[in-house]
MIFI-509489 format. One line per field, with one value per atom (N, C-alpha, C): residue number from 1; atom name; x, y, z. Coordinates in steps of 0.05 Angstrom, whole numbers, plus 5000, padded with zeros to 4 digits. Layout:
# MIFI-509489
resi: [NUM  ...]
name: [CA  ...]
east: [X  ...]
north: [Y  ...]
up: [Z  ...]
//
This chain:
# MIFI-509489
resi: [1  1  1  2  2  2  3  3  3  4  4  4  5  5  5  6  6  6  7  7  7  8  8  8  9  9  9  10  10  10  11  11  11  12  12  12  13  13  13  14  14  14  15  15  15  16  16  16  17  17  17  18  18  18  19  19  19  20  20  20  21  21  21  22  22  22  23  23  23  24  24  24  25  25  25  26  26  26  27  27  27  28  28  28  29  29  29  30  30  30  31  31  31  32  32  32  33  33  33  34  34  34  35  35  35  36  36  36  37  37  37  38  38  38  39  39  39  40  40  40  41  41  41  42  42  42  43  43  43  44  44  44  45  45  45  46  46  46  47  47  47  48  48  48  49  49  49  50  50  50  51  51  51  52  52  52  53  53  53  54  54  54  55  55  55  56  56  56  57  57  57  58  58  58  59  59  59  60  60  60  61  61  61  62  62  62  63  63  63  64  64  64  65  65  65  66  66  66  67  67  67  68  68  68  69  69  69  70  70  70  71  71  71  72  72  72  73  73  73  74  74  74  75  75  75  76  76  76  77  77  77  78  78  78  79  79  79  80  80  80  81  81  81  82  82  82  83  83  83  84  84  84  85  85  85  86  86  86  87  87  87  88  88  88  89  89  89  90  90  90  91  91  91  92  92  92  93  93  93  94  94  94  95  95  95  96  96  96  97  97  97  98  98  98  99  99  99  100  100  100  101  101  101  102  102  102  103  103  103  104  104  104  105  105  105  106  106  106  107  107  107  108  108  108  109  109  109  110  110  110  111  111  111  112  112  112  113  113  113  114  114  114  115  115  115  116  116  116  117  117  117  118  118  118  119  119  119  120  120  120  121  121  121  122  122  122  123  123  123  124  124  124  125  125  125  126  126  126  127  127  127  128  128  128  129  129  129  130  130  130  131  131  131  132  132  132  133  133  133  134  134  134  135  135  135  136  136  136  137  137  137  138  138  138  139  139  139  140  140  140  141  141  141  142  142  142  143  143  143  144  144  144  145  145  145  146  146  146  147  147  147  148  148  148  149  149  149  150  150  150  151  151  151  152  152  152  153  153  153  154  154  154  155  155  155  156  156  156  157  157  157  158  158  158  159  159  159  160  160  160  161  161  161  162  162  162  163  163  163  164  164  164  165  165  165  166  166  166  167  167  167  168  168  168  169  169  169  170  170  170  171  171  171  172  172  172  173  173  173  174  174  174  175  175  175  176  176  176  177  177  177  178  178  178  179  179  179  180  180  180  181  181  181  182  182  182  183  183  183  184  184  184  185  185  185  186  186  186  187  187  187  188  188  188  189  189  189  190  190  190  191  191  191  192  192  192  193  193  193  194  194  194  195  195  195  196  196  196  197  197  197  198  198  198  199  199  199  200  200  200  201  201  201  202  202  202  203  203  203  204  204  204  205  205  205  206  206  206  207  207  207  208  208  208  209  209  209  210  210  210  211  211  211  212  212  212  213  213  213  214  214  214  215  215  215  216  216  216  217  217  217  218  218  218  219  219  219  220  220  220  221  221  221  222  222  222  223  223  223  224  224  224  225  225  225  226  226  226  227  227  227  228  228  228  229  229  229  230  230  230  231  231  231  232  232  232  233  233  233  234  234  234  235  235  235  236  236  236  237  237  237  238  238  238  239  239  239  240  240  240  241  241  241  242  242  242  243  243  243  244  244  244  245  245  245  246  246  246  247  247  247  248  248  248  249  249  249  250  250  250  251  251  251  252  252  252  253  253  253  254  254  254  255  255  255  256  256  256  257  257  257  258  258  258  259  259  259  260  260  260  261  261  261  262  262  262  263  263  263  264  264  264  265  265  265  266  266  266  267  267  267  268  268  268  269  269  269  270  270  270  271  271  271  272  272  272  273  273  273  274  274  274  275  275  275  276  276  276  277  277  277  278  278  278  279  279  279  280  280  280  281  281  281  282  282  282  283  283  283  284  284  284  285  285  285  286  286  286  287  287  287  288  288  288  289  289  289]
name: [N  CA  C  N  CA  C  N  CA  C  N  CA  C  N  CA  C  N  CA  C  N  CA  C  N  CA  C  N  CA  C  N  CA  C  N  CA  C  N  CA  C  N  CA  C  N  CA  C  N  CA  C  N  CA  C  N  CA  C  N  CA  C  N  CA  C  N  CA  C  N  CA  C  N  CA  C  N  CA  C  N  CA  C  N  CA  C  N  CA  C  N  CA  C  N  CA  C  N  CA  C  N  CA  C  N  CA  C  N  CA  C  N  CA  C  N  CA  C  N  CA  C  N  CA  C  N  CA  C  N  CA  C  N  CA  C  N  CA  C  N  CA  C  N  CA  C  N  CA  C  N  CA  C  N  CA  C  N  CA  C  N  CA  C  N  CA  C  N  CA  C  N  CA  C  N  CA  C  N  CA  C  N  CA  C  N  CA  C  N  CA  C  N  CA  C  N  CA  C  N  CA  C  N  CA  C  N  CA  C  N  CA  C  N  CA  C  N  CA  C  N  CA  C  N  CA  C  N  CA  C  N  CA  C  N  CA  C  N  CA  C  N  CA  C  N  CA  C  N  CA  C  N  CA  C  N  CA  C  N  CA  C  N  CA  C  N  CA  C  N  CA  C  N  CA  C  N  CA  C  N  CA  C  N  CA  C  N  CA  C  N  CA  C  N  CA  C  N  CA  C  N  CA  C  N  CA  C  N  CA  C  N  CA  C  N  CA  C  N  CA  C  N  CA  C  N  CA  C  N  CA  C  N  CA  C  N  CA  C  N  CA  C  N  CA  C  N  CA  C  N  CA  C  N  CA  C  N  CA  C  N  CA  C  N  CA  C  N  CA  C  N  CA  C  N  CA  C  N  CA  C  N  CA  C  N  CA  C  N  CA  C  N  CA  C  N  CA  C  N  CA  C  N  CA  C  N  CA  C  N  CA  C  N  CA  C  N  CA  C  N  CA  C  N  CA  C  N  CA  C  N  CA  C  N  CA  C  N  CA  C  N  CA  C  N  CA  C  N  CA  C  N  CA  C  N  CA  C  N  CA  C  N  CA  C  N  CA  C  N  CA  C  N  CA  C  N  CA  C  N  CA  C  N  CA  C  N  CA  C  N  CA  C  N  CA  C  N  CA  C  N  CA  C  N  CA  C  N  CA  C  N  CA  C  N  CA  C  N  CA  C  N  CA  C  N  CA  C  N  CA  C  N  CA  C  N  CA  C  N  CA  C  N  CA  C  N  CA  C  N  CA  C  N  CA  C  N  CA  C  N  CA  C  N  CA  C  N  CA  C  N  CA  C  N  CA  C  N  CA  C  N  CA  C  N  CA  C  N  CA  C  N  CA  C  N  CA  C  N  CA  C  N  CA  C  N  CA  C  N  CA  C  N  CA  C  N  CA  C  N  CA  C  N  CA  C  N  CA  C  N  CA  C  N  CA  C  N  CA  C  N  CA  C  N  CA  C  N  CA  C  N  CA  C  N  CA  C  N  CA  C  N  CA  C  N  CA  C  N  CA  C  N  CA  C  N  CA  C  N  CA  C  N  CA  C  N  CA  C  N  CA  C  N  CA  C  N  CA  C  N  CA  C  N  CA  C  N  CA  C  N  CA  C  N  CA  C  N  CA  C  N  CA  C  N  CA  C  N  CA  C  N  CA  C  N  CA  C  N  CA  C  N  CA  C  N  CA  C  N  CA  C  N  CA  C  N  CA  C  N  CA  C  N  CA  C  N  CA  C  N  CA  C  N  CA  C  N  CA  C  N  CA  C  N  CA  C  N  CA  C  N  CA  C  N  CA  C  N  CA  C  N  CA  C  N  CA  C  N  CA  C  N  CA  C  N  CA  C  N  CA  C  N  CA  C  N  CA  C  N  CA  C  N  CA  C  N  CA  C  N  CA  C  N  CA  C  N  CA  C  N  CA  C  N  CA  C  N  CA  C  N  CA  C  N  CA  C  N  CA  C  N  CA  C  N  CA  C  N  CA  C  N  CA  C  N  CA  C  N  CA  C  N  CA  C  N  CA  C  N  CA  C  N  CA  C  N  CA  C  N  CA  C  N  CA  C  N  CA  C  N  CA  C  N  CA  C  N  CA  C  N  CA  C  N  CA  C  N  CA  C  N  CA  C  N  CA  C  N  CA  C  N  CA  C  N  CA  C  N  CA  C  N  CA  C  N  CA  C  N  CA  C  N  CA  C  N  CA  C  N  CA  C  N  CA  C  N  CA  C  N  CA  C  N  CA  C  N  CA  C  N  CA  C  N  CA  C  N  CA  C]
east: [4580  4604  4635  4651  4682  4675  4693  4694  4718  4730  4754  4763  4789  4782  4765  4758  4742  4714  4702  4672  4670  4676  4660  4660  4647  4646  4663  4673  4691  4669  4690  4667  4672  4648  4656  4663  4672  4671  4663  4647  4642  4674  4670  4694  4688  4707  4695  4724  4721  4736  4751  4782  4784  4804  4814  4823  4846  4872  4896  4920  4932  4960  4979  4998  5033  5040  5047  5065  5096  5094  5123  5135  5153  5159  5189  5207  5226  5241  5270  5278  5286  5285  5277  5312  5322  5341  5333  5347  5348  5319  5311  5284  5264  5267  5251  5238  5212  5206  5191  5173  5152  5146  5125  5103  5076  5085  5059  5029  5016  4994  4978  4970  4937  4913  4892  4866  4851  4826  4804  4787  4762  4759  4762  4768  4777  4768  4787  4791  4763  4774  4753  4765  4758  4769  4793  4808  4821  4830  4835  4833  4868  4884  4905  4914  4924  4920  4897  4892  4870  4899  4867  4895  4883  4906  4894  4891  4883  4882  4884  4911  4915  4905  4902  4900  4922  4935  4972  4970  4940  4959  4921  4917  4889  4883  4898  4885  4881  4893  4877  4915  4932  4946  4980  4977  4960  4938  4925  4898  4896  4894  4884  4904  4885  4895  4923  4933  4966  4953  4951  4948  4964  4972  4984  4970  4995  4984  4982  4967  4967  4994  5020  5042  5035  5027  5020  5002  4990  4969  4982  4976  4985  4960  4945  4911  4887  4873  4845  4812  4822  4799  4776  4753  4730  4731  4731  4724  4755  4776  4804  4827  4829  4845  4852  4852  4880  4900  4921  4944  4954  4960  4974  5000  5009  5033  5027  5052  5050  5084  5092  5121  5116  5131  5127  5149  5153  5185  5176  5210  5191  5204  5176  5178  5164  5147  5141  5137  5121  5103  5096  5084  5066  5075  5099  5123  5139  5152  5172  5153  5131  5120  5112  5108  5113  5122  5140  5188  5186  5172  5174  5156  5138  5123  5130  5119  5130  5111  5123  5100  5083  5057  5034  5024  5029  5016  5005  4968  4952  4941  4929  4927  4901  4893  4857  4869  4856  4858  4821  4826  4806  4820  4795  4808  4786  4792  4809  4794  4807  4793  4799  4785  4786  4790  4778  4783  4815  4816  4839  4845  4873  4869  4856  4849  4825  4837  4842  4854  4847  4863  4854  4866  4839  4860  4855  4854  4845  4875  4894  4914  4935  4955  4983  5004  4995  5025  5022  5030  5032  5054  5055  5068  5073  5082  5077  5104  5092  5118  5117  5135  5137  5159  5157  5178  5178  5204  5203  5196  5178  5163  5137  5134  5104  5104  5132  5123  5109  5110  5088  5069  5051  5018  5028  5051  5048  5051  5061  5070  5044  5021  5011  4990  4999  4990  5006  5028  5048  5039  5037  5030  5008  4980  4956  4959  4972  4982  4991  5020  5031  5004  4998  4980  4956  4938  4921  4934  4956  4974  4974  4964  4963  4997  5013  5036  5049  5024  5033  5018  5013  4999  5008  5014  5030  5047  5024  5018  5053  5053  5074  5071  5091  5092  5123  5121  5139  5137  5164  5156  5186  5170  5199  5202  5229  5218  5247  5237  5243  5263  5275  5290  5309  5324  5345  5372  5376  5390  5395  5409  5407  5404  5402  5400  5366  5356  5327  5309  5325  5311  5300  5282  5279  5273  5245  5240  5229  5258  5267  5271  5291  5285  5260  5236  5200  5206  5209  5191  5212  5238  5250  5239  5224  5224  5197  5189  5157  5160  5186  5202  5231  5239  5270  5290  5265  5266  5272  5270  5255  5276  5269  5291  5286  5307  5314  5333  5318  5339  5336  5361  5373  5376  5367  5371  5408  5422  5442  5468  5464  5476  5484  5466  5484  5473  5447  5436  5420  5433  5403  5420  5390  5396  5404  5417  5423  5407  5380  5369  5338  5311  5281  5263  5256  5241  5228  5209  5202  5220  5238  5265  5259  5270  5256  5235  5214  5192  5184  5186  5192  5212  5237  5264  5238  5221  5209  5196  5171  5155  5157  5186  5194  5204  5216  5225  5216  5187  5168  5151  5152  5136  5109  5090  5069  5057  5059  5048  5028  5007  4990  4968  4939  4922  4910  4915  4913  4920  4941  4949  4948  4950  4940  4955  4948  4969  4968  4963  4955  4983  4992  5004  4992  5007  4995  5027  5014  5035  5030  5053  5048  5073  5079  5089  5093  5117  5110  5090  5075  5068  5070  5109  5124  5116  5125  5117  5102  5081  5045  5050  5057  5059  5060  5087  5097  5090  5079  5075  5040  5037  5003  5008  5035  5036  5042  5069  5078  5046  5034  5016  4992  4984  4969  4992  5007  5024  5036  5024  5022  4991  4973  4953  4953  4968  4955  4940  4931  4910  4928  4929  4941  4927  4924  4917  4946  4939  4956  4943  4962  4957  4962  4945  4957  4965  4990  5002  4989  4975  4960  4958  4960  4959  4928  4925  4894  4889  4859  4847  4840  4808  4792  4797  4800  4801  4782  4745  4728  4709  4728  4717  4692  4694  4694  4697  4726  4736  4743  4747  4762  4784  4807  4838  4845  4849  4859  4844  4845  4824  4844  4837  4847  4834  4847  4817  4824  4791  4788  4775  4779  4777  4739  4733  4708  4702  4693  4684  4729  4712  4733  4741  4743  4756  4753  4757  4756  4738  4738  4723  4743  4731  4746  4748  4749  4748  4767  4756  4771  4788  4814  4822  4828  4810  4805  4777  4769  4743  4736  4733  4750  4767  4791  4823  4816  4849  4866  4878  4863  4870  4856  4859  4842  4857  4835  4858  4872  4891  4919  4894  4875  4859  4843  4842  4820  4831  4864  4870  4873  4873  4868  4897  4912  4943  4950]
north: [5000  5005  5020  5006  5031  5056  5068  5099  5104  5133  5136  5168  5179  5199  5227  5223  5254  5240  5216  5201  5201  5199  5192  5161  5153  5118  5104  5081  5067  5052  5058  5050  5018  5000  4993  4974  4962  4947  4928  4928  4901  4889  4863  4857  4850  4844  4839  4819  4803  4794  4802  4796  4804  4794  4805  4783  4804  4797  4828  4815  4825  4818  4831  4806  4828  4842  4862  4882  4886  4878  4871  4862  4848  4843  4834  4855  4857  4866  4854  4854  4874  4883  4908  4904  4879  4879  4849  4838  4810  4797  4789  4775  4790  4814  4824  4846  4837  4856  4869  4878  4888  4884  4891  4880  4897  4908  4923  4905  4917  4906  4915  4909  4914  4907  4919  4897  4913  4895  4910  4890  4907  4938  4952  4986  4986  4987  4977  4975  4999  5023  5050  5063  5071  5084  5074  5072  5058  5080  5070  5083  5073  5100  5083  5067  5047  5019  5004  4996  4977  4954  4932  4909  4896  4883  4856  4832  4812  4784  4765  4753  4741  4712  4706  4668  4663  4659  4652  4636  4614  4589  4585  4567  4558  4538  4524  4494  4507  4493  4488  4491  4496  4493  4522  4530  4542  4547  4529  4526  4563  4585  4606  4617  4645  4677  4678  4705  4713  4752  4748  4788  4808  4825  4845  4886  4896  4921  4933  4955  4969  4992  4982  5006  5032  5028  5053  5046  5077  5063  5093  5078  5095  5118  5083  5098  5083  5106  5095  5097  5108  5118  5098  5106  5088  5079  5087  5074  5072  5066  5059  5036  5017  5001  5007  5003  5001  4994  5000  4999  5009  4982  4986  4974  4970  4970  4952  4930  4916  4904  4915  4904  4873  4860  4834  4819  4803  4792  4761  4754  4719  4699  4689  4685  4661  4656  4624  4616  4583  4570  4592  4610  4636  4653  4665  4684  4670  4659  4639  4629  4627  4633  4643  4672  4698  4707  4701  4705  4699  4664  4671  4675  4690  4698  4719  4723  4731  4754  4771  4813  4785  4791  4791  4751  4749  4720  4734  4724  4729  4728  4736  4730  4726  4712  4727  4744  4765  4781  4796  4790  4794  4822  4851  4867  4899  4924  4921  4920  4909  4905  4921  4923  4941  4957  4961  5001  5006  5032  5043  5059  5089  5098  5124  5135  5169  5179  5201  5224  5254  5253  5286  5303  5321  5349  5364  5364  5379  5391  5376  5374  5384  5391  5413  5384  5375  5358  5321  5309  5279  5269  5257  5238  5206  5202  5168  5148  5124  5115  5087  5071  5053  5039  5003  4989  4966  4954  4927  4938  4915  4916  4937  4928  4943  4973  4984  5016  5012  4980  4998  5001  4997  5010  5043  5045  5076  5104  5080  5093  5108  5095  5116  5131  5123  5151  5172  5171  5197  5198  5191  5205  5224  5208  5220  5248  5245  5267  5288  5286  5309  5312  5299  5310  5324  5324  5340  5357  5368  5393  5408  5433  5469  5471  5481  5485  5497  5518  5539  5533  5520  5500  5510  5502  5504  5474  5456  5438  5418  5401  5383  5356  5342  5305  5295  5288  5274  5241  5229  5201  5197  5170  5153  5129  5117  5091  5068  5042  5035  5007  5003  4958  4953  4930  4922  4927  4936  4935  4949  4967  4992  4960  4935  4917  4908  4920  4912  4941  4976  4985  4983  4966  4957  4988  5001  5009  5040  5047  5079  5094  5092  5102  5117  5100  5103  5123  5120  5133  5160  5165  5191  5202  5191  5200  5220  5212  5234  5246  5237  5261  5265  5276  5271  5271  5286  5281  5267  5232  5218  5211  5207  5198  5169  5169  5126  5124  5096  5090  5060  5045  5020  5006  4984  4962  4977  4964  4957  4981  5008  5038  5039  5021  5015  5033  5045  5075  5095  5117  5121  5130  5134  5135  5114  5085  5079  5071  5047  5040  5033  5043  5036  5053  5049  5074  5090  5071  5102  5106  5096  5122  5151  5142  5172  5188  5162  5184  5206  5188  5186  5229  5222  5245  5270  5266  5283  5294  5277  5287  5314  5309  5330  5344  5343  5358  5376  5373  5399  5409  5392  5394  5405  5371  5364  5350  5348  5329  5342  5344  5360  5350  5344  5345  5366  5394  5418  5420  5402  5424  5396  5389  5381  5361  5343  5317  5297  5280  5256  5243  5209  5190  5168  5162  5137  5119  5098  5071  5045  5026  4999  4982  4960  4952  4926  4911  4896  4901  4886  4873  4899  4892  4903  4935  4929  4961  4975  4969  4979  4979  4968  4975  4996  4991  5013  5036  5050  5064  5078  5056  5066  5080  5071  5068  5100  5101  5131  5148  5131  5154  5167  5147  5148  5158  5168  5184  5217  5220  5245  5264  5242  5251  5258  5236  5252  5220  5225  5214  5193  5170  5149  5128  5126  5107  5077  5059  5034  5011  5017  4983  4950  4944  4912  4893  4884  4863  4829  4822  4799  4772  4748  4722  4719  4726  4728  4697  4683  4672  4674  4684  4695  4720  4735  4778  4778  4769  4785  4777  4770  4761  4749  4722  4700  4678  4679  4645  4654  4685  4689  4686  4688  4673  4699  4729  4737  4764  4754  4761  4786  4804  4821  4828  4835  4854  4875  4886  4912  4919  4936  4948  4951  4935  4935  4938  4957  4971  4955  4941  4931  4905  4895  4875  4876  4859  4863  4844  4845  4834  4831  4804  4807  4805  4816  4835  4826  4826  4811  4837  4823  4847  4852  4839  4840  4857  4851  4868  4883  4889  4917  4940  4922  4944  4936  4930  4928  4961  4977  5006  5009  5005  5021  5039  5053  5078  5053  5066  5050  5050  5072  5069  5056  5035  5015  4991  4982  4950  4947  4933  4916  4893  4906  4897  4870]
up: [5208  5191  5187  5197  5199  5194  5200  5202  5204  5181  5178  5197  5197  5218  5204  5190  5182  5172  5192  5191  5174  5147  5128  5116  5118  5108  5092  5093  5080  5056  5034  5013  5002  4990  4988  4952  4934  4907  4902  4880  4867  4857  4864  4855  4829  4807  4776  4770  4752  4738  4714  4699  4677  4666  4633  4626  4615  4640  4629  4620  4601  4592  4594  4606  4612  4579  4594  4570  4574  4602  4621  4642  4637  4678  4677  4681  4701  4718  4717  4745  4749  4781  4797  4815  4823  4843  4843  4874  4870  4883  4863  4870  4874  4859  4855  4823  4820  4793  4799  4774  4774  4745  4744  4721  4701  4689  4685  4667  4670  4655  4652  4623  4604  4607  4619  4631  4608  4594  4575  4592  4599  4604  4613  4630  4635  4675  4685  4711  4728  4706  4724  4747  4762  4782  4800  4806  4827  4853  4872  4899  4904  4917  4928  4952  4945  4964  4962  4950  4926  4935  4914  4906  4886  4872  4850  4864  4857  4865  4825  4829  4791  4814  4784  4789  4769  4769  4758  4739  4736  4721  4708  4688  4684  4700  4705  4722  4750  4777  4803  4819  4803  4804  4800  4828  4848  4846  4872  4868  4881  4900  4910  4888  4875  4874  4881  4887  4894  4902  4920  4915  4918  4897  4902  4903  4914  4915  4894  4881  4859  4851  4844  4856  4835  4802  4797  4767  4770  4745  4725  4699  4681  4655  4665  4647  4655  4664  4683  4658  4634  4622  4612  4617  4619  4593  4569  4551  4535  4547  4545  4562  4552  4560  4608  4620  4641  4642  4645  4645  4679  4681  4710  4718  4736  4755  4779  4781  4804  4811  4840  4849  4860  4855  4874  4873  4901  4896  4904  4889  4893  4918  4932  4957  4965  4937  4941  4909  4902  4891  4865  4877  4855  4845  4853  4851  4835  4842  4816  4792  4786  4767  4755  4763  4757  4742  4756  4747  4709  4702  4680  4654  4665  4647  4618  4601  4578  4573  4563  4555  4521  4537  4509  4531  4551  4570  4575  4591  4581  4616  4637  4661  4673  4687  4699  4722  4721  4744  4760  4781  4792  4807  4811  4824  4808  4810  4841  4858  4890  4910  4923  4948  4986  4980  5006  5012  5022  4994  5000  5017  5021  5029  5028  5044  5037  5052  5024  5021  5044  5061  5080  5064  5039  5037  5052  5080  5088  5110  5109  5129  5111  5117  5110  5103  5125  5134  5121  5100  5097  5099  5124  5130  5117  5093  5086  5086  5112  5120  5115  5104  5078  5085  5089  5111  5084  5087  5063  5035  5021  5013  5007  5024  5037  5024  5012  5007  4980  4957  4938  4952  4969  4969  4963  4978  4979  4957  4934  4917  4896  4890  4894  4902  4922  4935  4948  4945  4935  4913  4888  4867  4876  4882  4884  4907  4919  4942  4920  4913  4894  4865  4850  4838  4850  4873  4886  4906  4902  4900  4899  4892  4880  4885  4851  4868  4883  4886  4909  4932  4931  4951  4981  5011  5032  5036  5024  5038  5028  5057  5041  5040  5042  5033  5043  5064  5071  5066  5053  5048  5061  5085  5091  5082  5074  5068  5090  5096  5114  5098  5103  5089  5112  5113  5131  5117  5088  5080  5048  5041  5010  4996  4998  4979  4971  4993  4999  4987  4976  4976  4943  4930  4912  4899  4905  4893  4902  4908  4921  4886  4877  4845  4848  4836  4826  4855  4865  4892  4882  4893  4888  4850  4832  4808  4820  4835  4845  4872  4886  4909  4906  4906  4911  4937  4953  4983  4999  4987  5007  5032  5058  5084  5076  5085  5069  5106  5122  5137  5133  5134  5136  5158  5172  5194  5204  5181  5186  5174  5161  5155  5142  5108  5084  5068  5079  5061  5086  5077  5104  5135  5147  5173  5178  5200  5209  5232  5226  5247  5232  5246  5236  5216  5207  5200  5222  5241  5255  5272  5282  5295  5270  5247  5231  5239  5230  5237  5269  5284  5306  5314  5292  5300  5281  5258  5238  5255  5272  5291  5301  5316  5346  5331  5303  5283  5286  5277  5269  5283  5314  5326  5332  5314  5306  5337  5352  5380  5381  5370  5376  5366  5375  5358  5347  5352  5336  5313  5308  5280  5263  5241  5207  5214  5207  5193  5194  5172  5166  5169  5178  5168  5169  5125  5116  5125  5135  5129  5111  5109  5108  5106  5120  5128  5138  5155  5167  5205  5196  5233  5239  5257  5284  5274  5257  5242  5245  5237  5241  5261  5290  5315  5324  5329  5320  5316  5296  5284  5291  5293  5314  5342  5354  5379  5374  5363  5360  5343  5330  5325  5349  5365  5396  5414  5414  5418  5428  5402  5387  5384  5392  5380  5347  5317  5297  5289  5268  5257  5247  5235  5214  5211  5183  5158  5155  5163  5156  5132  5139  5101  5113  5119  5135  5111  5122  5102  5106  5095  5102  5082  5084  5081  5066  5047  5032  5022  5020  5000  4978  4983  4963  4966  4983  4962  4973  4974  4971  4996  5016  5047  5054  5032  5038  5055  5054  5062  5096  5104  5140  5140  5119  5113  5125  5139  5122  5152  5175  5198  5205  5214  5240  5262  5283  5309  5299  5312  5316  5336  5350  5364  5386  5396  5405  5425  5441  5478  5491  5503  5520  5507  5494  5480  5434  5425  5399  5380  5367  5346  5316  5310  5271  5259  5229  5210  5191  5159  5134  5120  5128  5123  5080  5070  5042  5037  5055  5043  5066  5093  5110  5101  5098  5094  5063  5052  5069  5093  5091  5102  5111  5145  5175  5179  5206  5219  5241  5242  5265  5295  5298  5321  5323  5305  5309  5313  5312  5313  5340  5350  5376  5365  5382  5374  5409]
//
């Protein structure tokens, strides 16, 4: 069984189908949308980093469900409907269908799925690093970290977001409502620091002088493969525990089709794991690049 940084075993969740109703589907930027979904019965406990799988039509076109990180949760009461939010970008046939969906539309939902982030309450410093629309997987984590931190506590959360340009910072305003001190990097310099968000991370680590394992810090990250590989290297170099959420194409979402396998270290070689059920969140030092 895969272990996390604090040696607590990963939990598994039974997949259940639900009938969800769209309550809003609004554009937040070029080809980028936020969709609110009301689900009855309740989805129960939702862990930051988990995802849902949507069947977009009642027929077989498109055949496969589409996975989306749970961006926000508004209600999770046991005896009341769940209200959640996802963020999506129009990239293909499935998401083009979603753009046309109106409030009141019913949609088949499978979830919550996967293993999410394990919040390490023992650390004083949490660094959240998101790239592109991968930041969607971190919003609920940031919300949970803030809500679990007493106002008089010395614990600190740093939120770093990267994109190619300011036009792709679709979710920044939502993050800023939770944390006004967001650090931003864009590759073209159109907003924030010019360069990669991994550069911001390295500078922040050096600024805080937290390059030793004796200091309690945790990195949480989600984004493109190249960014995840770079952050994993930075974390290892500075001996900082790091959890990463992988972005993978998925078929079934429940570990059967094996379309979303990733490689995990096993001795001097590697083994395959399914991102949808063993992840999507892994300890960075488990990954085999």
